N, C-alpha and C positions, 0 to 999 in steps of 0.2 A: 456755505452749507449746501445750497442748491447744486453747486458744481460738484461737491463731494458725493451728493446723492446721485447725480448723473453719472459720475465715474463708477460708482458702485453698480448702477444698473447696467452700464456697458460691460463692466467686468463680469457680471452675472450672465449676461447674454453671451459673452464670449465663451465662458466656461460651459454653458449649456450647449452651445454650438459644437464645441470639442467633444462633449459627452455624446451628443447626438450623432456626430460623425463616426466616432469609435463604435457605438452600438450598431449603427446602420451597416457599417462594414462587416461586423461580425454576423449580423442577421442576414446580410447579403451572401456571406460565405455559406451559412446554413442553407439558404434557399437554393444556391447554385450547386451545392453538394448533396442535394436530396437523393442522388443515386448512390451515395456512399453508404453501404449497409452498416458500417461500423458506428454510424451516428445513431441509428435506432436499435442496434444490437451491440452494446458495448463489449469490447474484448480486452483480454489481458488485464492490466492494472485498472482500466476503466471498469471492467466487469467486477473486479474485487471491491472497488469503492461502492459501486452500485449495489452489490449484494449486501455489504455491511450496512449501507444506508437503509435498505429495505427492511432488514432485520430490525434496526433501531426504530424505524417508522411504525412497524407492527408491535413494538413494545418488547421484542425479544432482545436478549443480550448476546451479541455474537462473541463477546470476550468474557471468558471465565478465568482469565489470567491477565497479566499486565498488557496494556495496549501494545499491539504489534506494529501499528502505524500511528503517527501523530493523530489524535482523535478529533481535532477541530473540524476538518473538512467532512469526515463521515457524518458528524452530527449536523452540520449545516445542510448537507445533501439530504439527510433524513428528514429535516424540517421541511425542505422543499417538496420531497416526495409525499410527506404527510398532508401538506396543504393542497397539493395538485393531484392527489390520487395516484401517485407514482409515475407521473408523466416525465419521460426523459426529455421531451422537447421543452417543457416548462423549466427544467433544470438548466438546459443549455441557454435558454433565453435569459434566465436570471444571471447566469455567468457572463453572458454578453453585456448585461447591464453593469456587472462588477468590473468588467474590462473598461467600460466607459468611465466609471468612477476613478479607476486607476489613472486614466489619461487626464482627468480633471486634477487629481492630486499632483501629477507631474507638472501641469500648468502652474499650480499654486507654488510649487517649489521653484520653478523657473522665475516666476514673478518676484518671489521673495529674495532670491539669491542673484538674479541677473536683471532682467527687465521684462516688460510685457511681451515684446517681440520674441524674445528667447523662449518664454514660457509657452506661448501659443504654438510656436514652431515645434517645440519639444513634444507638446501634447499631440499635435498632428502626426509627427513622426511615430510616436507610440501607437496612435490609433491605426496607422497604416502598416505597422511592422508585421510582416507575414507570419513568422513563427508564433508571435503573440496571438494573432487572429486565430491561428490553427488550434493552439493549446487552450485558449480562453474558453472555447465551447466544448472541450473534451471533459469527461468526468474524471478529472485529475486535479491535484492540489494547486497547479501552477497559477491559475488566475487569483486564487485566494492568497497565495504566498506573495505574489507581486503587489497586490493591493495593500496587504498588511505591512509589508516591508516599506512601502512608500509612506504609509501613515506613520510608522515608527520613525522613518527618516525625517518627516515633517515635524514630529514632536521633538526629535533630537535637535534639529536646526533651531527651533524656537527656544529650546532650553539653553543652547549654546549662545544664541544672540542675546537673550534676556534671561539670565539665570534667576531661578527662584525655586523654592522647595516644591511648590505645586507643579511647576513645569517639569522638574526632574522626576517627580512621582508619576506624572502622566507619561513621560518618556519611558520610564520603566514598565508601566502597564502596557504600553504599545509594544515594547520589545517582548514582554512575557507572552502576550496574546499571539504575536507573530511566531514565537517559538513553538506554540501548540500546533502550528501548521507545518513548520519545518524547523526542527531543533538545531540544525548543524551550523547555521550562519552566525547566530547571535552570540555564542561564546567568544568568537573572534571579534565581533563588533563591540561587545561590551568591554573587552580588554582595552580597546582603543579609547572608548568614551571614559572609562575609569582613569586611564592614563592622562587624558586631557584634563579631567577634573583635578587630579592630583598635581599636575604640572601647573595649571592655572592657579590653584590654591597656593602652591609653594611660591610662585612668582609674586602674588599679591600679599602673601603672608597673612591670609585671613582663613585660619584653619577651621574656625567654627562654622561659617557658611559652607566651606568646601566639604567638610565631613558630613554636614547635614544633607548637602546635595547628593553625596555619595550614598548615604544611608537611604534617602528617598528613592534614588535610582534602583538600588538593590531590592528594597522593599517592594517597589512597584513591579519589578521583574518577577519576584517570587510569588506575588499574590495570585496571578492566574495559574501559575505552574503548581503551586502547593496542593490544591485540591486533587489534581491529576496524580501527583506523587503519592498523596495519602491514599487515594483509591487503589493505585497499583500495589502499595504495601499491604492494604487490607485484604486483597485477593490473593496475594502471593507470599506475604511475609518478607519480601525482599525490597531493596531500595532500587526503584526504577523511576528516574525523574519524569520521563514522558512516555517513551516507547522503547521497544527492545531490539529493534533491528539495526541500531547504530553500529554495534560491534561487528556484525556480519558484513554490513556495507563497507565498513572500514577495511575489513580483511579482504573483501573482493578486490579492492584497488591496491592493496599493499601486502603482497606475498610473493614468493619466488616465481609463481606461475600466474602473475596478475593478468597477463595478456589473455590467458585462457579463461580465468574466472570472470573477467570483465565482460567477455563475449558469451558467457554461459547463458543458456536459454532454459525456459521452463521445460521440465521433463526429467529424464533419468539423471543427467549431469547435475541439475539443480538439486535433486533429491539427495545425491551423494554429498554435495556440499553441505546441505542442511543437516545431514545426520552425522557429520563429523563429531560434534559434541557428544552425541548419544553413544558413539563408539567409545568415548572416554568416560562413560558413566554419568554424563550430564543430562538431566531430563527436564529441567525447567527452562523457560524462555530467558529469564534473567541470567541463569547459569550459563546458557549458551552464549548470551551476549558477552559475558565476562570471559568465556573460553576464547572467543574470536579476538577479543582485545589482547589476551595473553599471547595469542599466536602472532599478532601484529608486533607486539613488543619484542618477542623473540626474533622476529624477522629483522627489526631495526637493529637490535644488538648484534646479531650474527652476520648480517649482510648490509651494513650501512651504505656502502657504495651503490648496491642495487636499489636500495630504498630511495636514495637521493636521485639516482638516474630515473627512477619511475616518476618521482615528483616533477623532474624537469620535462619528461615526455608529456605528462598530464598538463603542465603549465602551458606548454607549446600548443597543445590541442585546445585548451580552454580559450586562448586568444586567437585561434584560427577561425577563418570564416566558415568552415564546414559546419553544417548542422548534423551533429553526431546523434543518431537515434539511440534510444534505450529500448522502448517497447513499441513505439509507433514512429514510423518514418514519414515526416510531412511530405517528402517528395513522392512517396508512393500514393498519397492521397491527392496530389495535385491534379491527377487525371479526372477527378470527379468535379472540380470547381474551376471555372474561369477566373473567379476572384483570386483564388490562391495561386493560380498560374501567373498572374500579374505581380503578386506581392512576394512571391518566393520562387527563385529560379537560379540556375547555375549554368555557366559556360566554361567548360574546362575546369581549371582550379578556382576560377572566380565565382564567388557565391554572393548573391544578393538576398537579403539586405545587410547582413553583418559585415560583409566584405567592404561595404561603403561606410556603414555607421562607425565601425571601430576606428578607421583612419581619421575621420572627421572628429570623433571624440578625442583622439590623441592630440589633434590640433587644439581643441578646446582646452584640454588639460594643460597644454604647454603655454598658451597665451592668456588664459582667462582664470587661472587658479587663484591669482591674487584677488583679494576683495574680502567680502564678509567671511568670517570663520566657518560659516556653514558650508562653503564650497570645499573646504578641507574635510569636513564631515562626509561629504559625498565621495571624495576620493578614498577616505578610510573605509567607507562602506563597500566600494568596488573591490578594494583589497580584501576585505573580510569575506565577501561572497567568493572571490577567486580562491582564497585560501581554503574555504570550507569545501569547495568542489574539488580542488586539486588534492586535498587531503584524502578524499574518498575516491571517486572516479568520475570521469567526464560523461556527461550527456547534455546536449544543448538545452534541453528544457530546464536544467538546473541553473544555467547562467541567465535565464530570462530576467531575474530581478535586477540585473545591472543595465538592462536595455533602456529604461527610462532615464537613468543617470547618464548613460552614454548619449542619449538623445539630447539632454540638457546641454552637455558640453559640446556636442556636435553642432547644435543650433548656435551656441555662443561662438564657436570657432568660425562658422560660416559667416555670421554677422560681423565678426572682427575682420575676416578676409574681405568682405564686401566694403567695409569702411576703409580698409587700406587701399582698395582699388579706387574708390571714389576720391580719396585724398592723394592719389598717385604716389603712395609709399611703396614703390616697386621692390625695394629690398625686402621689406616685410612680406610682400606678396610672394616673392621668390622663396623666401624661407618657409612660409606656410605651405606653398605648393610642393616644395621638396619634402617637407615633413609628411604631408599627406601621401605623397608618392611612395616614400620609404615604408611608412606604416601600412599602406595598401598592399605593397609587394609582400611584406612580412605576413600580413593577415591572410593573404590569399595564396601563400606558398603551399605547394602540394604536401600533404602529410597523410600518414596512414593511421588508422584507428583500429583497436582490437575488434570492434564490431563490423569491420569490413568483411569478415568471413561469413557474416550472417546475411542470408537472402531475405530481406524484410518483406519483399513483395510476396514470396511464397509463404512466409510466416503469416502475413496478413490473411491470405486466403485460407490457410490451415486453421487459424484461430477463429476466423469467422465461421468456417464449416463446423467446428466443434460447438460454437455457441448456438448456431442454428439447429444442430442435431439435438442439443440439450433442450431447446425450446420446442422440438417436435416438428420443425420445418424440414422435412426430408428432402423436398425438391430443392430448396435453397442450399441445404448442406451439400447435396450432390453437385450443384453448380459450383460451389466454392471448392469442393474437393477436386473436381475436374480442372478448375483454374489452377489449383496448386500443383497438380501433376503436369499441366502444360508448362508452367514456369519452372518447376523442378522435377523433371521426369524420373530422377533417381532418388526421390525423397522417401525415406523409410516412413516418416510420420504421415506423409500423404497416402501411402498405401494402407497404413493402419487406419486412418480416417475412412478411406474408401471401404475397408472391411467392416467397420462399425456401421456405416451407412447402409451397406448391403444387408447386414444382419437385421437392422431395424426395418428394412423394406421387405424382409422375408426372402431375399435372394441368397440362400445359404451357399450355393456353389460359388457365386461371385465372391462372397465373403471369404471363403476358404482360399480361393485363388489369390485375392489381394493379400491375405495374411501370409501365404506361402512366399509371395514376392517380397514382402517386408522381411521375412526370415532370411531369404536368399541374399538380400542386400546387406543385412546386418546380423549375421549368425551369432554374434557374441552379445547381442542385446536381448535381455529377457522380455522386453515389452512385446516384441514380435511374436514370441511363443505364447504369451498370454492372450494376444488377439487371436492367434491360431486356435488356441484351446477353446475360446468362446465360439469360434466358427464350427469346430468339431462338435461341441456340445449342442449347438443349435440344430445340427444335422442328425443328432442322435448317436453320434460316435463317441460314447462315454469313455472307452478305453483310449481312443486317440487323443481325447481332451486331457486325460490324466497323463499320458505320455508327454504331451506338449508342455504341461505345467511342470512335470518333473524335469524336462529339459530347461525350462526357464529357471528353475532353482539351481540346476547344475551350472549354467553359464553365469549366473549371478546369485550366489548364496546369500547375499545381503539385500536382496530385493524383497521388502516386506509384503508387497502386493502379490508377488508370485507365491510366497509361502501361504498367505491368507487365502488365495484362490484355490491352491492345492489342498489346504486344510478343509475348506468348504466342500470340495469335490470328494475328498476321502470320507468326510462325515456323511455325505449323501449316500455313500456305498456301505456305510456301517463300520468303516475302519476307524473307530473313535480314537484308539490309542495313537495311531499314526497322525491323525488330524490334530490331536492335542500337541504333539511335538512340533508340528509346523505352525500352529497358532503361537506357540511360545517363541519360535524363531521370528515370526512376523512382529510380535511385540518387541522383540529385542532390537529390531532395526526401524520400527515405525516412527516417523516424525510427524505425520499428519494426525492432528488430534482427533478428528472425526473417525478416521479409519482405526486409530488406536482404541477408541472407546467401543467401536463395533467388534473389534477382535477380542477385547477383554470380555464382553458379554457373550460372544460366541464360544470362547474357551470356557467360560464359567458354565455355560449350558452343557458342554461335553463332560466337564469334570463332575457335574451333578449327575448326569446320566450314568457315568461310571462309578457313582457313589463315592467319589473322592472329595467329600464335603470340606475337609480341613484345607485341602489345597485351594478349593474354590473360594472359601472365605479369606484365606491368606492373600490370594490374588486380588480380590476386591478391596481388601483393607490395608494393603501394603502402603507405606508412607511415600506416596508418589503424587505430586501436584496434579498429574494428569488423571488421577482417579477421583477427582472431586466433582465429576459431572453428575447431574441428577439421576441419569439412568443407572450408573454404576452404584451410587449410594442407595438407590431404591432396591437394586438387586441384593446388595449386602444386607440391608435391613430385612428383606424378605427371607434370606437364608438364615440370618441370626434368629428370626422368629419361628421358622418352620422346619429347620434341619432336624432329622430324626435322632441324631446322636445327642444324648443329654449333655455331655461335657462341652459341646460346641454351641449350644443355644445360649443366647444372652438377651433376654426380653427387655431389660432396662436400656441397654445400648440400642436395640432395635427401635424402641419407642422414641429415644432421643433423635435418632437419625430420621425416622419417618415423620415425626412432628415438625422437624426443621424443613423437610421437603414439602410438606403440606402447607406450612406457613409461606415458604418462598413461592409456591405455585398459586397462592391466593385461594387455596382450597378448591381449585378448578380442575384437578386431575384425578379421575376415579382410581387410577392405578395406585397413586400414592396413598389415597384414602384406604384402599383395600389393604395395602401393606401396613398402614397404621393400625387398622383393625386387627390384623394378625399379630402385630407386635403387642397390642393391648392384651390380647388373649394369652399370648406367651407369658406376659408379666402378671397374669391372674386378674386383670381388670376387665372382666367379661361384660359388665354393663357398658363400659366405654367402647369395648369391641363391638357389641351389638349395635349401639347407636351409630358408630362410625361406619360399620358395614352397610347399614340402612341408607346412610347418606351416599356412600360410594355407589351402591346399586342404583339409586335414583338418578345420580349424576350420569352414570354410564348409559342408562336408558335415554335420558334427555339428550345425550350426544349421539344417539342412534346405535349404541352397542348393546342390543337387547340380550344377546347370548352371554356376553360378559356379565351383564347385570344379573342374569339368572345364576351364574356361577358364584357371584358374590353373595346372593341370597342364600345359596346352599351353605356357604361357609358361615353366614350369619346365623342360620338355624343351629349349627353346632355350637356357636358361641353362646346362644341362649341356653343350651344344655351344659354350659361351662366345659366345653370340649375344645381345646386349642387346635389349631391347624398344624398338621405334621407332614404336609406334602411340600417338598422343596421346589417343585416345578409348578409353573402356571401355564 
C-alpha cells in the first residue's frame, strides 16, 4: 500500500511538472511577444470571438437567430471577461493553463495505452509544439477544442477497455460537449465508435449490453446538444443542431472554384459569397445553410471527378508539413518572439515541427498499433479528424487536435527504435529508419495551397490598422497602415485604410489623394468610390461625393453599402423619393444584420416623411426573420399606434408588440415604455397610458435624457385628456 501511495505521488508530481512546463512555455511566449500588437488588440476571428464574449459578459444577446458559431467558446470567454473585468491578458493566461491541462491528459492517455515513458515524452512534445503554443493563447477555439477532444478520447478509451453503461454515457457526454466547440469531427468519430460497439456485440452475441451501451452513448451525446438545438429552434422555428455556418464552410471547399473560395478574404469577395443565398430569395441563416448544402450536393452529382480530385488535394495538404494559415499566419508572428522562433521554423520545404512529428508518428503507428484496443481508437480518431478537415477545407489550426495523438505514437516509435538499437536488432532499425525517411520526404514534399496567393504579412498590418482605428488609436493605426503599404505598395485596401485614417485625423486632402489612388488601382471595385465619397463629403464637396457614390453603384449594382450611403446622401439633400429607391436596393442585397436593420429604420423614416404609411408598416411587418429586432418591432408598434390613417391603426396589436418589448427589456428602456403608452392610448386604455407615460418620463430623466422626458410628459398630458397620439414620427 505504501508503495502504491508512493507511485501515486510520483505520478502526480510528473503530471504537475508537465503541466508546469506547458504553461511556462506559453507564458514565456506571451512575455517575449509583448511587442506583438495583435495580442492586446485582437484581429479577424479573434476580434469576433472577443466582441461576442464582451456582449455576453454585459448581459447582451449578440444572437437573435441560431448560433452562427459553436457557442461553447464564446460563453467560456464571456465568463473569463466577466470575472476579470474584460482583461485580454487574463483570458490568454487562462488559455495557457488549459494548454497545460491538455498536455496532462496526453500523458494520461500515454500512461494508459503505452507506458510511463511514452506518456511523459508525449506530454513534453505537446508542451513544446510550436503551433499549439501559438494558437493556445489566441482568442480562438483551438485550445478548447484540443482539450475537449482529448477528454472525449480518454472517456472513449476507458469505455472500450472496460465497457459499462455509465462509461458509455460519460463518453457520450464528453463527445457532445466537444461538439459544442467544434461540431465537424464527432459525426465521423461517432460512426467509428458505433461500428465498434455493433461489431463487438455481434462477436460476443450479447445484444442486450451492446444495445444498452449504444443507447447510453447516443443519449450522452445528445444531452449537451439538445438545449442548443432547442434554443435555435425557439428563436428561428428551424432545425439547427448547433450552428449555421457548416453549409457555407462545406461549400467553400467543395465547388467548381474551390481554389478561389478557399483563399477568399474578408471584404467584397466574402460579401458576394455570403449573399448568394439572398439572391435566390433565402433570408434566414438556417435557410442559407441549407442552400450551400444543396450547392455542394449539385457539385458532387454534376462533377464527381472534380470533387474527388479536390478531396485528394486536400488530403495531401492535410498530411503535409506546411502550416497553412487561415486568418493568422504563425510565421508572420515569429518575428515578435524568440520562443516561437525556436519552436516553429522552416528551411526550404522542410517545416518544423510537423515535418518531424508526422514521420515519427507514422513509425509509431506501424510498430506499436498492436496492444490495447484503445490504440485503435486513437487511430480511428486521427482518421475522423482528417476526414472532417478534408471534407471542408484545410487550415493547419484545424488539424491541431491530432497533434497529441501523433505525439503519443511518435514517442512510442522512438522508444521502440531505441530498444531495437540497444538490442542490436539492426534489421528492425533499418526498417524503422527507412520508414521515417520515406514518411519525412512525403510530409515535407513541396506543395501549393490556395492561400499562397494571400499576403498574410500585409493583411496582418491592415487588420491591425483597422482595429486600432476603431479603438481611436490614430497614431498606431497610421503606423500599421504605413507598414501595410511598405509590404504591399499596390494594395487597394491599404490605400483605403490610409484614407480613413487621414479623414479621422482631419487631413482631408490626404484622404482624397489616398482614395483616388485606391480607385485608380481598382476602378471596378465599389469600395474605393465609397471611400472617395467620404473624403469629398469631409471636404464639403457634396456633389462630388454624390457622383462618387453613383459611380460605386454603377460599377457594382449589388453593393448594399453603396446603395445605403447614396440613399443617405440623397435624403440629406431632400431627394426622398430617390433615397427610398436606393434603400430598397440596399435591403435587397444586404447580408449584414446590423446594416439591414439600420437600413430598414432609415427607409421607414423616409416613407413616413412621404406619408406612405401603408408601405412603412408593410416593410416593418413583413414575414422576415431579420425583422424581429427590438428596434424594428418598436417602430412598428409606434406606427400602428400613432399613424393618422384610421384604417391602418391597430391598437391591440401595438399593445401586444410593445408589452413584449417592455418585458424583454426588463422595463429599463424609456423608448419602449413611451411606445407602450401610445399603444394603450390608441386602444382606449388612457389610465394605463397615463401611468406608463409617467414611468417612461421618469426613467428617461434618470438616464440623463431630460428633453426626451419632457416630450413624454407632453404626450402624457394628452392621455390624461383621453386624447391619443396621432404623430407618426418621434
